[in-house]
Jmol script that loads the backbone (N, CA, C; Angstrom):
load data "model"
ATOM      1  N   UNK A   1      93.409 102.696 106.310  1.00  0.00           N
ATOM      2  CA  UNK A   1      94.345 103.658 105.674  1.00  0.00           C
ATOM      3  C   UNK A   1      94.964 103.173 104.404  1.00  0.00           C
ATOM      4  N   UNK A   2      94.982 103.773 103.340  1.00  0.00           N
ATOM      5  CA  UNK A   2      95.363 103.576 101.922  1.00  0.00           C
ATOM      6  C   UNK A   2      96.436 104.560 101.787  1.00  0.00           C
ATOM      7  N   UNK A   3      97.481 104.126 101.033  1.00  0.00           N
ATOM      8  CA  UNK A   3      98.732 105.108 100.758  1.00  0.00           C
ATOM      9  C   UNK A   3      99.430 104.585  99.399  1.00  0.00           C
ATOM     10  N   UNK A   4      99.886 105.466  98.849  1.00  0.00           N
ATOM     11  CA  UNK A   4     100.893 105.285  97.733  1.00  0.00           C
ATOM     12  C   UNK A   4     101.626 106.482  97.235  1.00  0.00           C
ATOM     13  N   UNK A   5     102.940 106.298  96.866  1.00  0.00           N
ATOM     14  CA  UNK A   5     103.762 107.178  96.548  1.00  0.00           C
ATOM     15  C   UNK A   5     103.232 108.247  95.596  1.00  0.00           C
ATOM     16  N   UNK A   6     103.605 109.448  95.767  1.00  0.00           N
ATOM     17  CA  UNK A   6     103.189 110.669  94.659  1.00  0.00           C
ATOM     18  C   UNK A   6     104.398 111.064  94.136  1.00  0.00           C
ATOM     19  N   UNK A   7     104.266 111.997  93.118  1.00  0.00           N
ATOM     20  CA  UNK A   7     105.350 112.654  92.340  1.00  0.00           C
ATOM     21  C   UNK A   7     105.637 113.914  92.909  1.00  0.00           C
ATOM     22  N   UNK A   8     105.390 114.315  94.119  1.00  0.00           N
ATOM     23  CA  UNK A   8     105.459 115.562  94.646  1.00  0.00           C
ATOM     24  C   UNK A   8     106.786 115.735  95.376  1.00  0.00           C
ATOM     25  N   UNK A   9     107.411 114.602  95.501  1.00  0.00           N
ATOM     26  CA  UNK A   9     108.745 114.692  96.286  1.00  0.00           C
ATOM     27  C   UNK A   9     108.529 114.834  97.749  1.00  0.00           C
ATOM     28  N   UNK A  10     108.892 115.936  98.337  1.00  0.00           N
ATOM     29  CA  UNK A  10     108.928 116.174  99.727  1.00  0.00           C
ATOM     30  C   UNK A  10     107.532 116.715 100.304  1.00  0.00           C
ATOM     31  N   UNK A  11     106.391 116.333  99.723  1.00  0.00           N
ATOM     32  CA  UNK A  11     105.176 116.764  99.937  1.00  0.00           C
ATOM     33  C   UNK A  11     104.133 115.507 100.182  1.00  0.00           C
ATOM     34  N   UNK A  12     103.445 115.471 101.190  1.00  0.00           N
ATOM     35  CA  UNK A  12     102.333 114.524 101.331  1.00  0.00           C
ATOM     36  C   UNK A  12     100.924 115.101 101.172  1.00  0.00           C
ATOM     37  N   UNK A  13      99.960 114.222 100.790  1.00  0.00           N
ATOM     38  CA  UNK A  13      98.686 114.774 100.607  1.00  0.00           C
ATOM     39  C   UNK A  13      97.843 113.881 101.562  1.00  0.00           C
ATOM     40  N   UNK A  14      96.785 114.359 102.206  1.00  0.00           N
ATOM     41  CA  UNK A  14      95.936 113.540 103.071  1.00  0.00           C
ATOM     42  C   UNK A  14      94.455 113.940 102.714  1.00  0.00           C
ATOM     43  N   UNK A  15      93.836 112.651 102.788  1.00  0.00           N
ATOM     44  CA  UNK A  15      92.272 112.775 102.316  1.00  0.00           C
ATOM     45  C   UNK A  15      91.587 111.868 103.527  1.00  0.00           C
ATOM     46  N   UNK A  16      90.336 112.239 103.514  1.00  0.00           N
ATOM     47  CA  UNK A  16      89.427 111.262 104.466  1.00  0.00           C
ATOM     48  C   UNK A  16      88.274 110.924 103.835  1.00  0.00           C
ATOM     49  N   UNK A  17      87.717 109.799 104.179  1.00  0.00           N
ATOM     50  CA  UNK A  17      86.406 109.435 103.697  1.00  0.00           C
ATOM     51  C   UNK A  17      85.606 108.933 105.072  1.00  0.00           C
ATOM     52  N   UNK A  18      84.403 109.574 105.093  1.00  0.00           N
ATOM     53  CA  UNK A  18      83.502 109.172 106.164  1.00  0.00           C
ATOM     54  C   UNK A  18      82.044 108.798 105.662  1.00  0.00           C
ATOM     55  N   UNK A  19      81.780 107.685 105.643  1.00  0.00           N
ATOM     56  CA  UNK A  19      80.466 107.441 104.907  1.00  0.00           C
ATOM     57  C   UNK A  19      79.292 108.165 105.830  1.00  0.00           C
ATOM     58  N   UNK A  20      78.199 108.464 104.933  1.00  0.00           N
ATOM     59  CA  UNK A  20      76.951 108.798 105.549  1.00  0.00           C
ATOM     60  C   UNK A  20      76.287 107.817 106.290  1.00  0.00           C
ATOM     61  N   UNK A  21      76.770 106.567 106.063  1.00  0.00           N
ATOM     62  CA  UNK A  21      76.242 105.526 106.999  1.00  0.00           C
ATOM     63  C   UNK A  21      76.495 105.488 108.412  1.00  0.00           C
ATOM     64  N   UNK A  22      77.708 106.274 108.697  1.00  0.00           N
ATOM     65  CA  UNK A  22      78.172 106.461 110.145  1.00  0.00           C
ATOM     66  C   UNK A  22      77.402 107.581 110.838  1.00  0.00           C
ATOM     67  N   UNK A  23      76.656 108.342 110.161  1.00  0.00           N
ATOM     68  CA  UNK A  23      75.907 109.521 111.011  1.00  0.00           C
ATOM     69  C   UNK A  23      75.715 110.620 110.047  1.00  0.00           C
ATOM     70  N   UNK A  24      75.128 111.513 110.531  1.00  0.00           N
ATOM     71  CA  UNK A  24      74.775 112.959 109.918  1.00  0.00           C
ATOM     72  C   UNK A  24      76.189 113.765 109.767  1.00  0.00           C
ATOM     73  N   UNK A  25      75.770 114.921 109.130  1.00  0.00           N
ATOM     74  CA  UNK A  25      77.118 115.738 108.876  1.00  0.00           C
ATOM     75  C   UNK A  25      77.747 116.165 110.185  1.00  0.00           C
ATOM     76  N   UNK A  26      77.111 116.635 111.089  1.00  0.00           N
ATOM     77  CA  UNK A  26      77.823 116.967 112.155  1.00  0.00           C
ATOM     78  C   UNK A  26      78.770 115.895 112.717  1.00  0.00           C
ATOM     79  N   UNK A  27      78.233 114.886 112.685  1.00  0.00           N
ATOM     80  CA  UNK A  27      79.040 113.437 113.345  1.00  0.00           C
ATOM     81  C   UNK A  27      80.236 113.324 112.418  1.00  0.00           C
ATOM     82  N   UNK A  28      80.042 113.270 111.187  1.00  0.00           N
ATOM     83  CA  UNK A  28      81.078 112.951 109.942  1.00  0.00           C
ATOM     84  C   UNK A  28      82.153 114.101 110.252  1.00  0.00           C
ATOM     85  N   UNK A  29      81.604 115.347 110.139  1.00  0.00           N
ATOM     86  CA  UNK A  29      82.752 116.495 110.227  1.00  0.00           C
ATOM     87  C   UNK A  29      83.536 116.319 111.485  1.00  0.00           C
ATOM     88  N   UNK A  30      82.887 116.075 112.728  1.00  0.00           N
ATOM     89  CA  UNK A  30      83.557 115.851 113.972  1.00  0.00           C
ATOM     90  C   UNK A  30      84.696 114.775 113.899  1.00  0.00           C
ATOM     91  N   UNK A  31      84.310 113.685 113.087  1.00  0.00           N
ATOM     92  CA  UNK A  31      85.171 112.566 112.942  1.00  0.00           C
ATOM     93  C   UNK A  31      86.150 112.919 112.099  1.00  0.00           C
ATOM     94  N   UNK A  32      86.106 113.684 110.922  1.00  0.00           N
ATOM     95  CA  UNK A  32      87.127 114.340 110.107  1.00  0.00           C
ATOM     96  C   UNK A  32      88.048 115.071 110.945  1.00  0.00           C
ATOM     97  N   UNK A  33      87.680 116.072 112.047  1.00  0.00           N
ATOM     98  CA  UNK A  33      88.534 116.864 112.671  1.00  0.00           C
ATOM     99  C   UNK A  33      89.294 115.976 113.734  1.00  0.00           C
ATOM    100  N   UNK A  34      88.713 115.108 114.322  1.00  0.00           N
ATOM    101  CA  UNK A  34      89.582 114.113 115.174  1.00  0.00           C
ATOM    102  C   UNK A  34      90.620 113.471 114.426  1.00  0.00           C
ATOM    103  N   UNK A  35      90.236 112.861 113.254  1.00  0.00           N
ATOM    104  CA  UNK A  35      91.265 112.168 112.361  1.00  0.00           C
ATOM    105  C   UNK A  35      92.435 113.022 112.025  1.00  0.00           C
ATOM    106  N   UNK A  36      91.957 114.386 111.630  1.00  0.00           N
ATOM    107  CA  UNK A  36      92.994 115.507 111.225  1.00  0.00           C
ATOM    108  C   UNK A  36      94.028 115.479 112.237  1.00  0.00           C
ATOM    109  N   UNK A  37      93.365 115.791 113.381  1.00  0.00           N
ATOM    110  CA  UNK A  37      94.280 116.278 114.615  1.00  0.00           C
ATOM    111  C   UNK A  37      95.195 115.053 114.981  1.00  0.00           C
ATOM    112  N   UNK A  38      94.594 113.751 114.921  1.00  0.00           N
ATOM    113  CA  UNK A  38      95.467 112.649 115.215  1.00  0.00           C
ATOM    114  C   UNK A  38      96.697 112.640 114.344  1.00  0.00           C
ATOM    115  N   UNK A  39      96.414 112.908 112.896  1.00  0.00           N
ATOM    116  CA  UNK A  39      97.413 112.895 111.928  1.00  0.00           C
ATOM    117  C   UNK A  39      98.469 114.119 111.928  1.00  0.00           C
ATOM    118  N   UNK A  40      97.912 115.090 112.494  1.00  0.00           N
ATOM    119  CA  UNK A  40      98.733 116.355 112.831  1.00  0.00           C
ATOM    120  C   UNK A  40      99.887 116.135 113.675  1.00  0.00           C
ATOM    121  N   UNK A  41      99.333 115.513 114.889  1.00  0.00           N
ATOM    122  CA  UNK A  41     100.306 115.156 116.053  1.00  0.00           C
ATOM    123  C   UNK A  41     101.291 114.211 115.657  1.00  0.00           C
ATOM    124  N   UNK A  42     101.140 113.442 114.539  1.00  0.00           N
ATOM    125  CA  UNK A  42     102.209 112.512 113.992  1.00  0.00           C
ATOM    126  C   UNK A  42     102.990 112.827 112.728  1.00  0.00           C
ATOM    127  N   UNK A  43     102.540 113.990 112.307  1.00  0.00           N
ATOM    128  CA  UNK A  43     102.834 114.464 111.104  1.00  0.00           C
ATOM    129  C   UNK A  43     104.372 114.482 110.929  1.00  0.00           C
ATOM    130  N   UNK A  44     105.126 115.265 111.962  1.00  0.00           N
ATOM    131  CA  UNK A  44     106.635 115.372 111.938  1.00  0.00           C
ATOM    132  C   UNK A  44     107.294 113.905 111.714  1.00  0.00           C
ATOM    133  N   UNK A  45     106.574 112.824 112.118  1.00  0.00           N
ATOM    134  CA  UNK A  45     107.291 111.478 111.917  1.00  0.00           C
ATOM    135  C   UNK A  45     107.007 110.732 110.529  1.00  0.00           C
ATOM    136  N   UNK A  46     106.126 111.480 110.001  1.00  0.00           N
ATOM    137  CA  UNK A  46     105.718 110.605 108.663  1.00  0.00           C
ATOM    138  C   UNK A  46     106.558 110.994 107.476  1.00  0.00           C
ATOM    139  N   UNK A  47     106.981 110.038 106.724  1.00  0.00           N
ATOM    140  CA  UNK A  47     108.025 110.259 105.589  1.00  0.00           C
ATOM    141  C   UNK A  47     107.077 110.856 104.447  1.00  0.00           C
ATOM    142  N   UNK A  48     107.779 111.923 103.882  1.00  0.00           N
ATOM    143  CA  UNK A  48     107.101 112.530 102.851  1.00  0.00           C
ATOM    144  C   UNK A  48     106.902 111.929 101.560  1.00  0.00           C
ATOM    145  N   UNK A  49     106.146 112.546 100.675  1.00  0.00           N
ATOM    146  CA  UNK A  49     106.089 111.902  99.354  1.00  0.00           C
ATOM    147  C   UNK A  49     104.941 110.832  98.974  1.00  0.00           C
ATOM    148  N   UNK A  50     104.107 111.024  99.941  1.00  0.00           N
ATOM    149  CA  UNK A  50     102.821 109.945  99.943  1.00  0.00           C
ATOM    150  C   UNK A  50     101.551 110.576  99.768  1.00  0.00           C
ATOM    151  N   UNK A  51     100.692 110.067  99.013  1.00  0.00           N
ATOM    152  CA  UNK A  51      99.157 110.244  99.384  1.00  0.00           C
ATOM    153  C   UNK A  51      98.752 109.251 100.396  1.00  0.00           C
ATOM    154  N   UNK A  52      97.785 109.952 101.244  1.00  0.00           N
ATOM    155  CA  UNK A  52      97.159 108.954 102.258  1.00  0.00           C
ATOM    156  C   UNK A  52      95.844 109.246 102.525  1.00  0.00           C
ATOM    157  N   UNK A  53      94.955 108.149 102.331  1.00  0.00           N
ATOM    158  CA  UNK A  53      93.740 108.286 102.421  1.00  0.00           C
ATOM    159  C   UNK A  53      93.189 107.444 103.725  1.00  0.00           C
ATOM    160  N   UNK A  54      92.560 108.126 104.619  1.00  0.00           N
ATOM    161  CA  UNK A  54      92.288 107.522 105.875  1.00  0.00           C
ATOM    162  C   UNK A  54      90.724 107.351 105.692  1.00  0.00           C
ATOM    163  N   UNK A  55      90.244 106.261 105.901  1.00  0.00           N
ATOM    164  CA  UNK A  55      88.773 105.551 105.913  1.00  0.00           C
ATOM    165  C   UNK A  55      88.419 105.440 107.306  1.00  0.00           C
ATOM    166  N   UNK A  56      87.270 106.321 107.794  1.00  0.00           N
ATOM    167  CA  UNK A  56      86.766 106.080 108.909  1.00  0.00           C
ATOM    168  C   UNK A  56      85.638 104.820 108.964  1.00  0.00           C
ATOM    169  N   UNK A  57      86.177 104.045 110.015  1.00  0.00           N
ATOM    170  CA  UNK A  57      85.198 102.790 110.258  1.00  0.00           C
ATOM    171  C   UNK A  57      84.624 103.067 111.642  1.00  0.00           C
ATOM    172  N   UNK A  58      83.144 102.284 111.668  1.00  0.00           N
ATOM    173  CA  UNK A  58      82.274 102.291 112.690  1.00  0.00           C
ATOM    174  C   UNK A  58      82.934 102.250 113.988  1.00  0.00           C
ATOM    175  N   UNK A  59      83.753 101.172 114.239  1.00  0.00           N
ATOM    176  CA  UNK A  59      84.345 100.896 115.378  1.00  0.00           C
ATOM    177  C   UNK A  59      85.163 101.899 116.112  1.00  0.00           C
ATOM    178  N   UNK A  60      85.889 102.676 115.314  1.00  0.00           N
ATOM    179  CA  UNK A  60      86.652 103.646 115.842  1.00  0.00           C
ATOM    180  C   UNK A  60      86.144 104.983 116.081  1.00  0.00           C
ATOM    181  N   UNK A  61      85.085 105.279 115.808  1.00  0.00           N
ATOM    182  CA  UNK A  61      84.577 106.564 115.652  1.00  0.00           C
ATOM    183  C   UNK A  61      84.306 107.065 117.204  1.00  0.00           C
ATOM    184  N   UNK A  62      83.815 106.361 117.888  1.00  0.00           N
ATOM    185  CA  UNK A  62      83.571 106.793 119.561  1.00  0.00           C
ATOM    186  C   UNK A  62      84.721 106.235 120.294  1.00  0.00           C
ATOM    187  N   UNK A  63      85.851 105.860 119.700  1.00  0.00           N
ATOM    188  CA  UNK A  63      86.913 105.519 120.662  1.00  0.00           C
ATOM    189  C   UNK A  63      87.498 107.031 121.153  1.00  0.00           C
ATOM    190  N   UNK A  64      88.080 106.740 122.500  1.00  0.00           N
ATOM    191  CA  UNK A  64      88.943 107.860 123.154  1.00  0.00           C
ATOM    192  C   UNK A  64      90.003 108.388 122.161  1.00  0.00           C
ATOM    193  N   UNK A  65      90.262 109.923 122.078  1.00  0.00           N
ATOM    194  CA  UNK A  65      91.225 110.338 121.279  1.00  0.00           C
ATOM    195  C   UNK A  65      92.544 109.672 121.160  1.00  0.00           C
ATOM    196  N   UNK A  66      92.977 109.400 122.457  1.00  0.00           N
ATOM    197  CA  UNK A  66      94.361 108.867 122.661  1.00  0.00           C
ATOM    198  C   UNK A  66      94.472 107.327 121.891  1.00  0.00           C
ATOM    199  N   UNK A  67      93.287 106.494 121.920  1.00  0.00           N
ATOM    200  CA  UNK A  67      93.293 105.349 121.419  1.00  0.00           C
ATOM    201  C   UNK A  67      93.214 105.563 119.862  1.00  0.00           C
ATOM    202  N   UNK A  68      92.339 106.656 119.446  1.00  0.00           N
ATOM    203  CA  UNK A  68      92.478 106.828 117.902  1.00  0.00           C
ATOM    204  C   UNK A  68      93.926 107.274 117.277  1.00  0.00           C
ATOM    205  N   UNK A  69      94.494 108.078 118.050  1.00  0.00           N
ATOM    206  CA  UNK A  69      95.821 108.654 117.647  1.00  0.00           C
ATOM    207  C   UNK A  69      96.712 107.335 117.581  1.00  0.00           C
ATOM    208  N   UNK A  70      96.729 106.398 118.743  1.00  0.00           N
ATOM    209  CA  UNK A  70      97.837 105.355 118.745  1.00  0.00           C
ATOM    210  C   UNK A  70      97.391 104.369 117.705  1.00  0.00           C
ATOM    211  N   UNK A  71      96.286 104.130 117.349  1.00  0.00           N
ATOM    212  CA  UNK A  71      95.814 103.163 116.264  1.00  0.00           C
ATOM    213  C   UNK A  71      96.268 103.776 114.956  1.00  0.00           C
ATOM    214  N   UNK A  72      96.158 105.101 114.834  1.00  0.00           N
ATOM    215  CA  UNK A  72      96.713 105.808 113.464  1.00  0.00           C
ATOM    216  C   UNK A  72      98.130 105.433 113.311  1.00  0.00           C
ATOM    217  N   UNK A  73      98.838 105.629 114.450  1.00  0.00           N
ATOM    218  CA  UNK A  73     100.314 105.611 114.316  1.00  0.00           C
ATOM    219  C   UNK A  73     100.739 104.110 114.097  1.00  0.00           C
ATOM    220  N   UNK A  74     100.099 103.267 114.544  1.00  0.00           N
ATOM    221  CA  UNK A  74     100.260 101.761 114.380  1.00  0.00           C
ATOM    222  C   UNK A  74      99.943 101.417 112.924  1.00  0.00           C
ATOM    223  N   UNK A  75      99.028 102.073 112.329  1.00  0.00           N
ATOM    224  CA  UNK A  75      98.653 101.630 110.974  1.00  0.00           C
ATOM    225  C   UNK A  75      99.780 102.123 109.970  1.00  0.00           C
ATOM    226  N   UNK A  76     100.052 103.510 110.392  1.00  0.00           N
ATOM    227  CA  UNK A  76     101.258 104.099 109.533  1.00  0.00           C
ATOM    228  C   UNK A  76     102.378 103.465 109.593  1.00  0.00           C
ATOM    229  N   UNK A  77     102.652 102.845 110.805  1.00  0.00           N
ATOM    230  CA  UNK A  77     103.932 102.124 111.279  1.00  0.00           C
ATOM    231  C   UNK A  77     103.918 100.740 110.375  1.00  0.00           C
ATOM    232  N   UNK A  78     102.737 100.181 110.119  1.00  0.00           N
ATOM    233  CA  UNK A  78     102.784  98.938 109.584  1.00  0.00           C
ATOM    234  C   UNK A  78     102.991  99.224 108.065  1.00  0.00           C
ATOM    235  N   UNK A  79     102.526 100.213 107.669  1.00  0.00           N
ATOM    236  CA  UNK A  79     102.717 100.667 106.002  1.00  0.00           C
ATOM    237  C   UNK A  79     104.178 101.210 105.839  1.00  0.00           C
ATOM    238  N   UNK A  80     105.052 101.450 106.801  1.00  0.00           N
ATOM    239  CA  UNK A  80     106.323 101.935 106.710  1.00  0.00           C
ATOM    240  C   UNK A  80     106.428 103.410 106.455  1.00  0.00           C
ATOM    241  N   UNK A  81     105.274 104.220 107.025  1.00  0.00           N
ATOM    242  CA  UNK A  81     105.521 105.714 106.679  1.00  0.00           C
ATOM    243  C   UNK A  81     106.100 106.219 107.868  1.00  0.00           C
ATOM    244  N   UNK A  82     106.292 105.658 108.875  1.00  0.00           N
ATOM    245  CA  UNK A  82     106.768 106.515 110.209  1.00  0.00           C
ATOM    246  C   UNK A  82     108.408 106.257 110.036  1.00  0.00           C
ATOM    247  N   UNK A  83     108.948 107.420 110.405  1.00  0.00           N
ATOM    248  CA  UNK A  83     110.349 107.323 110.529  1.00  0.00           C
ATOM    249  C   UNK A  83     110.722 106.905 111.775  1.00  0.00           C
ATOM    250  N   UNK A  84     111.853 106.162 112.068  1.00  0.00           N
ATOM    251  CA  UNK A  84     112.125 105.611 113.475  1.00  0.00           C
ATOM    252  C   UNK A  84     112.542 106.701 114.207  1.00  0.00           C
ATOM    253  N   UNK A  85     112.358 106.719 115.606  1.00  0.00           N
ATOM    254  CA  UNK A  85     112.764 107.416 116.511  1.00  0.00           C
ATOM    255  C   UNK A  85     114.114 107.249 116.760  1.00  0.00           C
ATOM    256  N   UNK A  86     114.910 108.409 117.196  1.00  0.00           N
ATOM    257  CA  UNK A  86     116.185 108.032 117.534  1.00  0.00           C
ATOM    258  C   UNK A  86     116.373 108.542 119.015  1.00  0.00           C
ATOM    259  N   UNK A  87     116.688 107.815 119.992  1.00  0.00           N
ATOM    260  CA  UNK A  87     116.908 107.950 121.371  1.00  0.00           C
ATOM    261  C   UNK A  87     118.371 108.501 121.493  1.00  0.00           C
ATOM    262  N   UNK A  88     118.281 109.831 122.241  1.00  0.00           N
ATOM    263  CA  UNK A  88     119.606 110.358 122.737  1.00  0.00           C
ATOM    264  C   UNK A  88     120.227 109.804 123.740  1.00  0.00           C
TER     265      UNK A  88
END
end "model"
wireframe off; spacefill off
backbone 0.3
color backbone group
């Protein structure tokens, strides 16, 4: 995951890269859909105002979706992009 602040204020932009080395077009599109859904489920906690590029790697492609989502949240957390959850 690569990220940098943008000048859009309260908007974030998202991009994906999936190399042709990982598989054919159907495989790459499925990978992008899975990554996009993992991002969507975490989007409400992500701080706005960043450009985020997610690079698919071979090791995580066949991973179960729950693991993919957890790993994405861990990476975003390490980059300081996740807002802290407030327990009631």
